[in-house]
C-alpha positions in Angstrom: 62.9 14.6 -46.8 64.0 17.9 -45.4 61.8 19.7 -47.9 58.8 18.0 -46.3 60.0 18.6 -42.7 60.4 22.3 -43.5 56.7 22.3 -44.3 55.5 20.4 -41.2 53.7 23.4 -39.7 51.9 24.2 -42.9 51.1 20.5 -43.4 49.7 20.3 -39.9 47.5 23.4 -40.4 46.1 22.2 -43.7 45.4 18.7 -42.3 43.5 20.1 -39.4 41.5 22.5 -41.6 40.8 19.7 -44.2 37.4 18.3 -44.9 38.0 15.0 -43.1 34.7 14.0 -41.6 34.6 13.5 -37.8 33.2 10.2 -36.4 31.0 10.0 -33.3 30.7 6.7 -31.5 28.5 6.4 -28.4 29.1 4.5 -25.1 32.9 4.1 -25.5 34.6 2.7 -22.4 37.9 1.6 -23.9 40.0 3.0 -26.7 42.6 0.9 -28.5 45.2 2.5 -30.8 46.8 -0.1 -33.1 49.8 0.7 -35.3 53.5 0.0 -35.9 56.5 2.2 -36.3 55.6 5.8 -37.4 51.9 4.8 -37.2 52.4 3.5 -33.7 53.9 6.8 -32.7 50.5 8.4 -33.4 49.0 6.1 -30.8 51.7 7.1 -28.3 50.7 10.8 -28.8 47.0 10.1 -28.3 47.7 7.9 -25.3 49.6 10.9 -23.7 46.7 13.3 -24.5 44.2 10.9 -22.8 46.5 9.9 -19.9 44.8 12.2 -17.4 41.3 11.5 -18.7 38.8 9.0 -17.2 39.1 6.6 -20.2 40.8 3.2 -20.5 43.5 3.4 -23.3 45.5 0.5 -24.7 48.3 0.6 -27.2 48.7 -2.4 -29.5 52.0 -2.7 -31.4 51.7 -6.2 -32.7 49.1 -8.8 -33.8 46.9 -9.3 -30.8 44.0 -7.3 -29.2 43.6 -7.4 -25.5 41.0 -9.7 -24.0 39.2 -6.7 -22.5 37.9 -5.6 -26.0 34.1 -5.7 -26.2 31.2 -3.8 -27.9 32.0 -0.7 -25.9 35.6 -0.6 -27.3 36.7 1.5 -30.2 39.7 0.2 -32.1 41.6 2.9 -34.0 43.8 1.2 -36.5 46.5 3.3 -38.3 48.8 2.2 -41.1 50.2 5.1 -43.0 51.4 2.8 -45.8 48.1 0.9 -45.6 49.9 -2.5 -45.9 51.2 -3.2 -42.4 50.5 -6.9 -41.7 50.2 -6.5 -37.9 47.6 -3.7 -38.2 45.6 -5.6 -40.8 45.5 -8.6 -38.4 44.3 -6.4 -35.6 41.7 -4.8 -37.9 40.4 -8.3 -38.9 40.2 -9.4 -35.2 38.3 -6.2 -34.2 35.7 -6.9 -36.9 35.1 -10.4 -35.6 34.7 -9.0 -32.1 31.9 -6.6 -33.2 33.5 -3.6 -31.6 33.6 -0.1 -32.9 36.3 0.6 -35.6 37.8 3.5 -37.4 40.9 3.0 -39.7 43.3 5.5 -41.2 45.8 4.9 -44.1 47.0 6.4 -47.3 45.4 3.6 -49.2 46.7 0.0 -49.7 45.3 -3.2 -48.3 43.7 -1.5 -45.4 41.6 0.8 -47.6 40.5 -2.3 -49.6 39.6 -4.2 -46.5 37.6 -1.4 -45.0 35.6 -0.8 -48.2 34.9 -4.5 -48.6 33.8 -4.9 -45.0 32.0 -1.5 -44.7 34.3 -0.3 -41.9 34.7 3.4 -41.0 37.7 4.6 -43.0 39.6 7.8 -43.7 42.2 8.1 -46.5 45.0 10.5 -45.7 47.8 11.4 -48.1 51.3 10.2 -47.4 54.4 12.4 -47.8 57.4 10.4 -49.0 57.4 8.0 -46.0 55.3 7.2 -42.9 57.6 9.0 -40.5 57.7 12.2 -42.7 53.8 12.0 -42.8 53.5 12.3 -39.1 51.8 15.8 -38.9 49.5 15.1 -41.9 48.1 12.0 -40.1 48.2 13.4 -36.5 46.2 16.5 -37.3 43.8 14.8 -39.7 43.1 12.3 -36.9 42.7 15.0 -34.3 40.0 16.5 -36.6 38.3 13.1 -37.2 38.4 12.1 -33.6 37.5 15.4 -32.1 34.3 14.0 -30.5 36.2 11.1 -29.0 39.5 12.7 -27.9 38.8 15.5 -25.5 41.4 18.2 -26.5 40.4 21.8 -27.0 40.7 23.4 -30.4 42.7 26.2 -28.9 45.3 23.7 -27.7 45.5 22.2 -31.2 45.9 25.6 -32.8 48.5 26.6 -30.2 50.5 23.4 -31.1 50.5 24.5 -34.8 51.6 28.0 -33.9 54.4 26.6 -31.8 55.5 24.3 -34.6 55.7 27.3 -36.9 57.9 29.2 -34.4 60.2 26.2 -34.0 60.4 25.6 -37.7 62.1 29.0 -38.2 64.9 27.9 -35.9 65.5 24.3 -36.9 64.6 24.1 -40.6 67.1 23.7 -43.4 67.0 27.4 -43.9 68.9 28.0 -40.7 72.0 25.8 -40.9 73.8 27.8 -38.2 75.1 27.2 -34.6 71.8 28.6 -33.4 69.9 25.6 -34.7 69.4 23.3 -31.7 68.6 20.2 -33.9 71.8 20.6 -35.8 73.9 21.2 -32.6 72.5 17.9 -31.1 73.1 16.0 -34.4 76.8 17.1 -34.4 77.3 16.0 -30.8 75.9 12.5 -31.3 78.8 10.2 -32.3 78.0 7.1 -30.2 74.8 5.3 -29.1 72.2 7.8 -27.8 70.6 6.9 -24.5 67.3 8.9 -24.3 66.1 9.4 -20.7 62.5 10.7 -20.4 59.8 11.3 -17.8 56.5 9.3 -18.1 54.6 12.2 -19.8 57.2 12.6 -22.6 57.5 8.9 -23.4 55.9 9.4 -26.9 58.6 11.9 -27.8 61.4 9.7 -26.5 60.2 6.6 -28.4 59.7 8.6 -31.6 63.3 10.0 -31.3 64.7 6.5 -30.8 62.8 5.3 -33.9 63.9 8.3 -36.0 67.5 7.9 -35.1 67.3 4.2 -36.1 65.4 4.8 -39.3 67.0 8.1 -40.5 70.5 7.9 -39.0 70.8 4.0 -39.2 72.3 4.0 -35.7 71.5 2.1 -32.5 69.5 4.1 -29.9 68.0 3.4 -26.5 65.1 5.0 -24.5 64.6 4.6 -20.8 62.2 6.1 -18.2 64.2 8.2 -15.8 62.6 6.7 -12.7 62.9 3.1 -13.8 66.5 3.7 -14.9 67.3 4.9 -11.5 66.7 1.4 -10.2 68.7 -0.5 -12.9 70.1 1.3 -15.9 72.2 3.8 -14.0 74.5 0.9 -13.0 75.6 0.7 -16.7 77.5 3.9 -16.3 80.0 2.4 -13.8 82.3 1.5 -16.7 83.4 3.5 -19.8 80.9 3.4 -22.7 80.2 4.9 -26.1 76.6 5.5 -25.0 75.7 9.2 -24.8 72.9 10.4 -22.4 70.3 12.8 -23.7 67.8 14.1 -21.1 64.3 15.0 -22.3 63.0 17.2 -19.5 59.5 18.6 -19.2 58.8 22.1 -18.1 56.0 20.8 -15.8 57.6 17.6 -14.7 56.4 16.2 -11.3 58.4 17.6 -8.3 60.0 14.2 -7.6 60.9 13.8 -11.2 62.7 17.2 -11.2 64.6 16.0 -8.1 65.6 12.9 -10.0 66.9 14.9 -12.9 69.2 16.9 -10.7 70.5 13.8 -9.0 71.2 12.2 -12.4 73.0 15.3 -13.7 75.1 15.4 -10.5 76.1 11.8 -11.0 77.1 12.4 -14.6 79.1 15.5 -13.7 80.9 13.8 -10.9 81.8 10.9 -13.1 82.8 13.1 -16.1 80.0 11.7 -18.3 79.1 14.2 -21.1 75.4 14.7 -21.5 72.9 16.9 -23.3 69.5 18.3 -22.1 66.5 18.9 -24.3 63.6 20.8 -22.7 60.0 20.9 -23.7 58.2 24.2 -24.1 55.5 25.3 -21.7 51.9 24.7 -22.6 49.5 21.8 -23.3 50.7 18.2 -23.7 50.1 18.2 -27.5 52.3 21.3 -28.0 55.0 19.9 -25.8 55.2 16.6 -27.6 54.9 17.7 -31.2 57.5 20.4 -30.7 59.9 17.9 -29.1 59.2 15.4 -32.0 59.9 18.1 -34.6 63.1 19.2 -33.0 64.4 15.6 -32.4 63.2 14.2 -35.8 65.1 17.0 -37.5 68.2 16.2 -35.4 68.1 12.6 -36.7 67.9 13.8 -40.3 70.9 16.2 -39.8 72.8 13.4 -38.1 72.3 11.2 -41.2 73.4 14.0 -43.6 76.5 14.8 -41.5 77.4 11.1 -41.7 76.8 11.2 -45.5 73.8 8.8 -45.2 70.6 9.2 -47.1 67.9 9.1 -44.3 65.1 8.0 -46.7 65.8 4.3 -47.6 64.9 1.6 -45.0 66.2 -1.5 -46.8 66.3 -3.6 -43.6 62.6 -3.0 -43.0 61.9 -3.8 -46.6 63.8 -7.1 -46.2 61.7 -8.0 -43.2 58.4 -7.2 -45.0 59.5 -9.2 -48.1 60.1 -12.3 -46.0 56.9 -12.2 -44.0 
């Protein structure tokens, strides 16, 4: 797994420069991203990219499409494995509703379904596992959806350049105290509580999922503003939960104020916490860099605990019993 993660910047660049054919749908008023797990994290990224655009975006992590889907909706279904039952169900529902559809997978049942039903489909290679294939799929989809997702090419290239810079610091070739992913992994010995601002939700959810899948540990993610109205009370008694603050360089003024209040609370109550800051730049660069740093931290945490991060026997159990 770490061999693939070391190559994430290279994989991202090659995926974006690949010969994947872009799609161009007209009269789109609603975009639905459907996917589960690592595939669902891709929808989170695109939702963040589109959050300040004048377009209605819905994330579907389950079986059902929203009632607002119509002929002006595009449903973007992603299953890296190609066999995700929830995503297949959504794909079938979208076909019956006569909306616009594009599907992505590494093959599997989704490829067969799309070929049989003449649905727009792009086959993208998988690297070991869905979560390890994140950059391959993300940058291939950015290329394919370039006429639908309004993000400038220079921002995409900047995100790849930033990935390359970060890779030199966090990869398995730098197992030193200067590696921030390794430092965070060594600190985690309880249940991580990941606090995030609204704009960095995609990175927080991805980190939670990666800690669960790679490290085989419980993890929690909460929005900093919402937690200020409920979750903060949980710290009034001793806990094995460990707070990790994902802070954005361009967080809203009131969000920055809330971070300072939370840190003051933790300090005054002798609660140890860690801060992880995004880089400056466009939203894609911020998110993909955080995901790279935090994913690697989850892998290092597994290795330090003498756990192979690759197998996911519990998920396999669920799928076998569906």
